[in-house]
A tleap script that builds the chain and sets N, CA, C and O, in Angstrom:
source leaprc.protein.ff14SB
mol = sequence {
  NMET THR PRO THR ASP VAL VAL ASP VAL ALA
  ARG GLU ALA ILE TRP VAL LEU LEU ALA VAL
  ALA SER PRO VAL MET LEU VAL ALA LEU GLY
  VAL GLY LEU VAL VAL ALA LEU ILE GLN ALA
  LEU THR GLN VAL GLN GLU MET THR LEU ALA
  PHE VAL PRO LYS ILE LEU ALA ILE PHE LEU
  SER LEU ILE LEU PHE PHE PRO PHE MET ILE
  THR SER MET ILE ASP LEU MET GLU GLN ILE
  THR GLN ARG ILE SER ALA CLEU
}
set mol.1.N position { -41.594 -33.344 -14.916 }
set mol.1.CA position { -42.734 -33.773 -15.899 }
set mol.1.C position { -41.875 -34.894 -16.794 }
set mol.1.O position { -40.670 -34.844 -17.045 }
set mol.2.N position { -42.721 -35.801 -17.158 }
set mol.2.CA position { -42.253 -36.937 -17.990 }
set mol.2.C position { -42.297 -36.289 -19.519 }
set mol.2.O position { -42.874 -35.239 -19.804 }
set mol.3.N position { -41.640 -37.051 -20.350 }
set mol.3.CA position { -41.907 -36.627 -21.946 }
set mol.3.C position { -43.278 -36.787 -22.369 }
set mol.3.O position { -43.701 -36.069 -23.275 }
set mol.4.N position { -44.121 -37.761 -21.744 }
set mol.4.CA position { -45.223 -38.019 -22.259 }
set mol.4.C position { -46.113 -36.887 -21.711 }
set mol.4.O position { -47.141 -36.619 -22.335 }
set mol.5.N position { -45.795 -36.184 -20.568 }
set mol.5.CA position { -46.689 -35.154 -19.961 }
set mol.5.C position { -46.638 -33.906 -20.959 }
set mol.5.O position { -47.541 -33.144 -21.305 }
set mol.6.N position { -45.402 -33.943 -21.279 }
set mol.6.CA position { -45.071 -32.775 -22.458 }
set mol.6.C position { -45.580 -32.799 -23.584 }
set mol.6.O position { -45.816 -31.757 -24.195 }
set mol.7.N position { -45.852 -34.033 -24.081 }
set mol.7.CA position { -46.395 -34.506 -25.344 }
set mol.7.C position { -47.937 -33.987 -25.359 }
set mol.7.O position { -48.484 -33.432 -26.312 }
set mol.8.N position { -48.577 -34.317 -23.967 }
set mol.8.CA position { -49.861 -34.054 -24.039 }
set mol.8.C position { -50.251 -32.955 -23.574 }
set mol.8.O position { -51.444 -32.676 -23.688 }
set mol.9.N position { -49.399 -32.092 -22.962 }
set mol.9.CA position { -49.617 -30.551 -23.027 }
set mol.9.C position { -49.498 -29.702 -24.437 }
set mol.9.O position { -50.146 -28.685 -24.683 }
set mol.10.N position { -48.561 -30.311 -25.292 }
set mol.10.CA position { -48.469 -29.551 -26.470 }
set mol.10.C position { -49.505 -30.227 -27.316 }
set mol.10.O position { -49.977 -29.495 -28.186 }
set mol.11.N position { -49.904 -31.274 -27.274 }
set mol.11.CA position { -51.427 -31.831 -28.072 }
set mol.11.C position { -52.349 -31.101 -27.536 }
set mol.11.O position { -53.107 -30.621 -28.378 }
set mol.12.N position { -52.561 -30.853 -26.553 }
set mol.12.CA position { -53.819 -29.976 -26.134 }
set mol.12.C position { -53.453 -28.540 -26.326 }
set mol.12.O position { -54.393 -27.840 -26.702 }
set mol.13.N position { -52.543 -28.063 -26.191 }
set mol.13.CA position { -52.209 -26.781 -26.937 }
set mol.13.C position { -52.536 -26.637 -28.304 }
set mol.13.O position { -53.233 -25.676 -28.629 }
set mol.14.N position { -52.134 -27.457 -29.173 }
set mol.14.CA position { -52.642 -27.511 -30.484 }
set mol.14.C position { -54.115 -27.547 -30.965 }
set mol.14.O position { -54.649 -26.869 -31.842 }
set mol.15.N position { -54.690 -28.609 -30.087 }
set mol.15.CA position { -56.060 -28.360 -30.231 }
set mol.15.C position { -56.764 -27.033 -29.916 }
set mol.15.O position { -57.645 -26.571 -30.641 }
set mol.16.N position { -56.331 -26.454 -28.807 }
set mol.16.CA position { -56.916 -25.468 -28.336 }
set mol.16.C position { -56.793 -24.418 -29.412 }
set mol.16.O position { -57.746 -23.734 -29.786 }
set mol.17.N position { -55.395 -24.316 -29.954 }
set mol.17.CA position { -55.047 -23.320 -30.941 }
set mol.17.C position { -56.061 -23.509 -32.215 }
set mol.17.O position { -56.518 -22.501 -32.755 }
set mol.18.N position { -56.404 -24.817 -32.684 }
set mol.18.CA position { -57.023 -24.877 -33.654 }
set mol.18.C position { -58.387 -24.226 -33.552 }
set mol.18.O position { -58.894 -23.472 -34.382 }
set mol.19.N position { -58.953 -24.681 -32.282 }
set mol.19.CA position { -60.413 -24.427 -31.757 }
set mol.19.C position { -60.602 -22.841 -31.783 }
set mol.19.O position { -61.687 -22.308 -32.017 }
set mol.20.N position { -59.556 -22.230 -31.547 }
set mol.20.CA position { -59.730 -20.710 -31.146 }
set mol.20.C position { -59.763 -19.877 -32.422 }
set mol.20.O position { -60.552 -18.945 -32.581 }
set mol.21.N position { -58.710 -20.330 -33.468 }
set mol.21.CA position { -58.182 -19.870 -34.511 }
set mol.21.C position { -59.463 -20.227 -35.747 }
set mol.21.O position { -59.740 -19.379 -36.595 }
set mol.22.N position { -59.972 -21.205 -35.712 }
set mol.22.CA position { -60.775 -21.815 -36.732 }
set mol.22.C position { -61.967 -21.100 -36.995 }
set mol.22.O position { -62.361 -21.060 -38.161 }
set mol.23.N position { -62.808 -20.348 -35.824 }
set mol.23.CA position { -63.820 -19.638 -36.372 }
set mol.23.C position { -63.742 -18.445 -37.268 }
set mol.23.O position { -64.472 -18.122 -38.205 }
set mol.24.N position { -62.615 -17.825 -36.730 }
set mol.24.CA position { -62.208 -16.635 -37.405 }
set mol.24.C position { -61.860 -16.857 -38.680 }
set mol.24.O position { -62.269 -16.077 -39.540 }
set mol.25.N position { -61.069 -17.922 -39.017 }
set mol.25.CA position { -60.405 -18.188 -40.320 }
set mol.25.C position { -61.448 -18.702 -41.173 }
set mol.25.O position { -61.352 -18.637 -42.399 }
set mol.26.N position { -62.485 -19.232 -40.559 }
set mol.26.CA position { -63.559 -19.763 -41.705 }
set mol.26.C position { -64.597 -18.556 -41.938 }
set mol.26.O position { -65.175 -18.516 -43.025 }
set mol.27.N position { -64.810 -17.764 -41.160 }
set mol.27.CA position { -65.440 -16.625 -41.587 }
set mol.27.C position { -64.705 -15.711 -42.597 }
set mol.27.O position { -65.348 -15.230 -43.531 }
set mol.28.N position { -63.445 -15.463 -42.458 }
set mol.28.CA position { -62.572 -14.891 -43.293 }
set mol.28.C position { -62.733 -15.533 -44.920 }
set mol.28.O position { -62.832 -14.911 -45.977 }
set mol.29.N position { -62.718 -16.978 -44.675 }
set mol.29.CA position { -62.712 -17.804 -46.005 }
set mol.29.C position { -63.978 -17.669 -46.662 }
set mol.29.O position { -64.047 -17.440 -47.869 }
set mol.30.N position { -65.101 -17.817 -45.841 }
set mol.30.CA position { -66.453 -17.546 -46.582 }
set mol.30.C position { -66.584 -16.019 -46.917 }
set mol.30.O position { -67.186 -15.770 -47.961 }
set mol.31.N position { -66.217 -15.200 -46.354 }
set mol.31.CA position { -66.209 -13.679 -46.802 }
set mol.31.C position { -65.586 -13.496 -48.014 }
set mol.31.O position { -66.184 -12.869 -48.890 }
set mol.32.N position { -64.087 -14.098 -48.284 }
set mol.32.CA position { -63.313 -14.138 -49.154 }
set mol.32.C position { -63.761 -14.711 -50.433 }
set mol.32.O position { -63.476 -14.205 -51.518 }
set mol.33.N position { -64.576 -15.939 -50.264 }
set mol.33.CA position { -65.193 -16.742 -51.486 }
set mol.33.C position { -66.426 -15.869 -52.141 }
set mol.33.O position { -66.600 -15.687 -53.346 }
set mol.34.N position { -67.308 -15.330 -50.975 }
set mol.34.CA position { -68.395 -14.357 -51.703 }
set mol.34.C position { -67.697 -13.500 -52.369 }
set mol.34.O position { -67.943 -13.447 -53.574 }
set mol.35.N position { -66.780 -12.708 -51.895 }
set mol.35.CA position { -66.282 -11.368 -52.734 }
set mol.35.C position { -65.666 -11.696 -53.696 }
set mol.35.O position { -65.585 -10.917 -54.646 }
set mol.36.N position { -65.033 -12.988 -53.729 }
set mol.36.CA position { -64.317 -13.294 -55.241 }
set mol.36.C position { -65.209 -13.642 -56.132 }
set mol.36.O position { -65.050 -13.221 -57.278 }
set mol.37.N position { -66.264 -14.421 -55.850 }
set mol.37.CA position { -67.405 -14.665 -56.561 }
set mol.37.C position { -67.979 -13.496 -57.061 }
set mol.37.O position { -68.100 -13.475 -58.285 }
set mol.38.N position { -68.391 -12.454 -56.405 }
set mol.38.CA position { -68.960 -11.096 -56.853 }
set mol.38.C position { -67.962 -10.605 -57.898 }
set mol.38.O position { -68.288 -10.429 -59.072 }
set mol.39.N position { -66.759 -10.396 -57.436 }
set mol.39.CA position { -66.011 -9.904 -58.524 }
set mol.39.C position { -65.710 -10.682 -59.647 }
set mol.39.O position { -65.418 -10.078 -60.679 }
set mol.40.N position { -65.727 -12.166 -59.646 }
set mol.40.CA position { -65.676 -12.648 -60.929 }
set mol.40.C position { -67.025 -12.482 -61.905 }
set mol.40.O position { -67.034 -12.515 -63.135 }
set mol.41.N position { -68.149 -12.295 -61.013 }
set mol.41.CA position { -69.526 -12.152 -61.695 }
set mol.41.C position { -69.506 -10.564 -62.499 }
set mol.41.O position { -69.930 -10.287 -63.621 }
set mol.42.N position { -68.997 -9.868 -61.704 }
set mol.42.CA position { -69.194 -8.363 -62.298 }
set mol.42.C position { -67.867 -7.967 -62.683 }
set mol.42.O position { -67.788 -6.744 -62.793 }
set mol.43.N position { -66.724 -8.623 -62.942 }
set mol.43.CA position { -65.602 -8.253 -63.438 }
set mol.43.C position { -64.863 -7.074 -62.889 }
set mol.43.O position { -63.944 -6.485 -63.458 }
set mol.44.N position { -65.337 -6.816 -61.791 }
set mol.44.CA position { -64.714 -5.654 -61.033 }
set mol.44.C position { -63.484 -6.104 -60.428 }
set mol.44.O position { -63.649 -7.059 -59.670 }
set mol.45.N position { -62.612 -5.800 -60.514 }
set mol.45.CA position { -60.924 -6.207 -59.988 }
set mol.45.C position { -60.577 -5.260 -59.164 }
set mol.45.O position { -59.590 -4.645 -59.569 }
set mol.46.N position { -61.018 -4.877 -58.116 }
set mol.46.CA position { -60.575 -3.732 -57.009 }
set mol.46.C position { -60.310 -4.315 -55.857 }
set mol.46.O position { -61.132 -4.959 -55.204 }
set mol.47.N position { -58.660 -4.035 -55.425 }
set mol.47.CA position { -57.957 -4.639 -54.350 }
set mol.47.C position { -59.042 -4.411 -52.964 }
set mol.47.O position { -59.425 -5.253 -52.153 }
set mol.48.N position { -59.364 -2.913 -53.054 }
set mol.48.CA position { -60.148 -2.646 -51.668 }
set mol.48.C position { -61.087 -3.557 -51.522 }
set mol.48.O position { -61.205 -4.340 -50.580 }
set mol.49.N position { -61.871 -3.439 -52.615 }
set mol.49.CA position { -63.327 -4.270 -52.560 }
set mol.49.C position { -63.157 -5.890 -51.973 }
set mol.49.O position { -64.117 -6.573 -51.617 }
set mol.50.N position { -61.812 -6.318 -51.956 }
set mol.50.CA position { -61.793 -7.789 -51.343 }
set mol.50.C position { -61.352 -7.563 -50.017 }
set mol.50.O position { -61.776 -8.296 -49.123 }
set mol.51.N position { -60.369 -6.431 -49.710 }
set mol.51.CA position { -59.838 -6.156 -48.416 }
set mol.51.C position { -60.862 -5.936 -47.296 }
set mol.51.O position { -61.053 -6.735 -46.380 }
set mol.52.N position { -61.606 -4.578 -47.491 }
set mol.52.CA position { -62.397 -4.256 -46.504 }
set mol.52.C position { -63.634 -5.117 -45.822 }
set mol.52.O position { -63.959 -5.013 -44.639 }
set mol.53.N position { -64.228 -5.938 -46.737 }
set mol.53.CA position { -65.214 -6.616 -46.220 }
set mol.53.C position { -64.611 -7.734 -45.296 }
set mol.53.O position { -65.188 -8.057 -44.258 }
set mol.54.N position { -63.413 -8.325 -45.705 }
set mol.54.CA position { -62.828 -9.553 -44.951 }
set mol.54.C position { -62.320 -9.054 -43.706 }
set mol.54.O position { -62.450 -9.771 -42.714 }
set mol.55.N position { -61.717 -7.844 -43.596 }
set mol.55.CA position { -61.428 -7.229 -42.473 }
set mol.55.C position { -62.590 -6.896 -41.394 }
set mol.55.O position { -62.455 -7.176 -40.203 }
set mol.56.N position { -63.833 -6.226 -41.966 }
set mol.56.CA position { -64.895 -6.010 -41.267 }
set mol.56.C position { -65.313 -7.162 -40.592 }
set mol.56.O position { -65.343 -7.140 -39.361 }
set mol.57.N position { -65.761 -8.537 -41.441 }
set mol.57.CA position { -65.900 -9.648 -41.142 }
set mol.57.C position { -65.138 -10.421 -39.852 }
set mol.57.O position { -65.586 -11.138 -38.957 }
set mol.58.N position { -63.885 -9.984 -40.144 }
set mol.58.CA position { -62.742 -10.940 -39.031 }
set mol.58.C position { -62.992 -9.995 -37.691 }
set mol.58.O position { -62.969 -10.570 -36.603 }
set mol.59.N position { -63.245 -8.483 -37.733 }
set mol.59.CA position { -63.252 -7.855 -36.504 }
set mol.59.C position { -64.822 -8.288 -35.857 }
set mol.59.O position { -64.952 -8.472 -34.646 }
set mol.60.N position { -65.788 -8.402 -36.657 }
set mol.60.CA position { -66.818 -8.697 -36.186 }
set mol.60.C position { -67.055 -10.160 -35.423 }
set mol.60.O position { -67.809 -10.403 -34.481 }
set mol.61.N position { -66.188 -11.023 -36.118 }
set mol.61.CA position { -66.262 -12.498 -35.634 }
set mol.61.C position { -65.431 -12.467 -34.529 }
set mol.61.O position { -65.701 -13.144 -33.537 }
set mol.62.N position { -64.284 -11.638 -34.594 }
set mol.62.CA position { -63.556 -11.678 -33.139 }
set mol.62.C position { -64.489 -11.155 -32.042 }
set mol.62.O position { -64.391 -11.692 -30.939 }
set mol.63.N position { -65.271 -10.292 -32.192 }
set mol.63.CA position { -65.972 -9.806 -31.175 }
set mol.63.C position { -67.023 -10.906 -30.687 }
set mol.63.O position { -67.205 -11.105 -29.486 }
set mol.64.N position { -67.715 -11.623 -31.698 }
set mol.64.CA position { -68.810 -12.593 -31.597 }
set mol.64.C position { -67.947 -13.768 -30.785 }
set mol.64.O position { -68.415 -14.336 -29.798 }
set mol.65.N position { -66.885 -14.001 -31.221 }
set mol.65.CA position { -66.230 -15.542 -30.943 }
set mol.65.C position { -65.235 -15.175 -29.402 }
set mol.65.O position { -64.820 -16.082 -28.680 }
set mol.66.N position { -65.028 -13.943 -29.169 }
set mol.66.CA position { -63.930 -13.631 -28.112 }
set mol.66.C position { -64.425 -14.565 -26.745 }
set mol.66.O position { -63.592 -15.213 -26.112 }
set mol.67.N position { -65.841 -14.551 -26.384 }
set mol.67.CA position { -65.907 -15.276 -25.003 }
set mol.67.C position { -65.364 -16.626 -25.080 }
set mol.67.O position { -64.558 -16.916 -24.196 }
set mol.68.N position { -65.656 -17.571 -26.011 }
set mol.68.CA position { -65.300 -18.726 -26.279 }
set mol.68.C position { -64.158 -18.913 -26.407 }
set mol.68.O position { -63.668 -19.837 -25.757 }
set mol.69.N position { -63.292 -18.104 -27.296 }
set mol.69.CA position { -61.942 -17.873 -27.303 }
set mol.69.C position { -61.124 -17.803 -25.831 }
set mol.69.O position { -60.220 -18.555 -25.468 }
set mol.70.N position { -61.581 -16.925 -25.258 }
set mol.70.CA position { -60.924 -16.648 -23.809 }
set mol.70.C position { -61.211 -17.889 -22.990 }
set mol.70.O position { -60.231 -18.489 -22.547 }
set mol.71.N position { -62.507 -18.385 -22.711 }
set mol.71.CA position { -62.637 -19.539 -21.892 }
set mol.71.C position { -61.615 -20.793 -22.222 }
set mol.71.O position { -61.021 -21.431 -21.353 }
set mol.72.N position { -61.523 -21.024 -23.632 }
set mol.72.CA position { -60.837 -22.009 -24.068 }
set mol.72.C position { -59.614 -21.928 -23.497 }
set mol.72.O position { -59.208 -22.845 -22.783 }
set mol.73.N position { -58.780 -20.679 -23.772 }
set mol.73.CA position { -57.291 -20.415 -23.289 }
set mol.73.C position { -57.473 -20.359 -21.608 }
set mol.73.O position { -56.695 -21.081 -20.984 }
set mol.74.N position { -58.160 -19.791 -21.052 }
set mol.74.CA position { -58.146 -20.074 -19.708 }
set mol.74.C position { -58.191 -21.612 -19.010 }
set mol.74.O position { -57.565 -22.090 -18.064 }
set mol.75.N position { -59.216 -22.164 -19.911 }
set mol.75.CA position { -59.323 -23.761 -19.333 }
set mol.75.C position { -57.933 -24.468 -19.523 }
set mol.75.O position { -57.503 -25.268 -18.692 }
set mol.76.N position { -57.186 -24.088 -20.788 }
set mol.76.CA position { -55.831 -24.738 -21.018 }
set mol.76.C position { -55.018 -24.282 -19.991 }
set mol.76.O position { -54.460 -25.081 -19.239 }
set mol.77.N position { -54.894 -23.095 -19.880 }
set mol.77.CA position { -54.051 -22.428 -18.689 }
set mol.77.C position { -54.177 -23.129 -17.178 }
set mol.77.O position { -53.245 -23.355 -16.405 }
set mol.78.N position { -55.468 -23.383 -16.996 }
set mol.78.CA position { -55.871 -23.879 -15.475 }
set mol.78.C position { -55.087 -25.061 -15.670 }
set mol.78.O position { -54.122 -25.203 -14.920 }
set mol.79.N position { -55.382 -26.177 -16.775 }
set mol.79.CA position { -54.927 -27.273 -16.851 }
set mol.79.C position { -53.288 -27.492 -16.331 }
set mol.79.O position { -52.912 -28.182 -15.383 }
set mol.80.N position { -52.524 -26.747 -17.188 }
set mol.80.CA position { -51.327 -26.544 -17.381 }
set mol.80.C position { -50.911 -26.488 -15.875 }
set mol.80.O position { -50.136 -27.273 -15.329 }
set mol.81.N position { -51.628 -25.307 -15.227 }
set mol.81.CA position { -51.176 -24.697 -14.037 }
set mol.81.C position { -51.138 -25.800 -12.791 }
set mol.81.O position { -50.296 -25.841 -11.895 }
set mol.82.N position { -52.454 -26.818 -13.006 }
set mol.82.CA position { -52.620 -27.894 -12.087 }
set mol.82.C position { -51.509 -28.925 -12.323 }
set mol.82.O position { -51.059 -29.549 -11.362 }
set mol.83.N position { -51.050 -29.128 -13.568 }
set mol.83.CA position { -50.171 -30.297 -13.841 }
set mol.83.C position { -48.909 -29.578 -13.129 }
set mol.83.O position { -48.273 -30.325 -12.386 }
set mol.84.N position { -48.499 -28.402 -13.224 }
set mol.84.CA position { -47.202 -27.894 -12.558 }
set mol.84.C position { -47.324 -28.020 -11.252 }
set mol.84.O position { -46.343 -28.365 -10.593 }
set mol.85.N position { -48.665 -27.741 -10.590 }
set mol.85.CA position { -48.445 -27.752 -9.280 }
set mol.85.C position { -48.825 -29.097 -8.536 }
set mol.85.O position { -48.900 -29.232 -7.314 }
set mol.86.N position { -49.107 -30.307 -9.735 }
set mol.86.CA position { -48.962 -31.524 -9.000 }
set mol.86.C position { -47.772 -32.378 -8.928 }
set mol.86.O position { -47.674 -33.551 -8.567 }
set mol.87.N position { -46.761 -31.431 -9.406 }
set mol.87.CA position { -45.390 -32.014 -9.403 }
set mol.87.C position { -44.863 -32.017 -7.961 }
set mol.87.O position { -43.740 -32.458 -7.715 }
savepdb mol mol.pdb
quit
């Protein structure tokens, strides 16, 4: 492999990482903002109130987005194995 091939593989891996991680992170961000807003409006500062809804939303989003995540990672792995076998 040439250095440009290595850079291409690394670039593609970073894009797949961002595509796989971003849906779950955005769900956690949204739920965190909603819970923080509710806490600020009601002046209830309970740590478990912020933790439990976020964890539940993350688990649900993982279940929802898992098919997309696994197909993205499988596609990347197939591209990498094709590059390796082409050598």
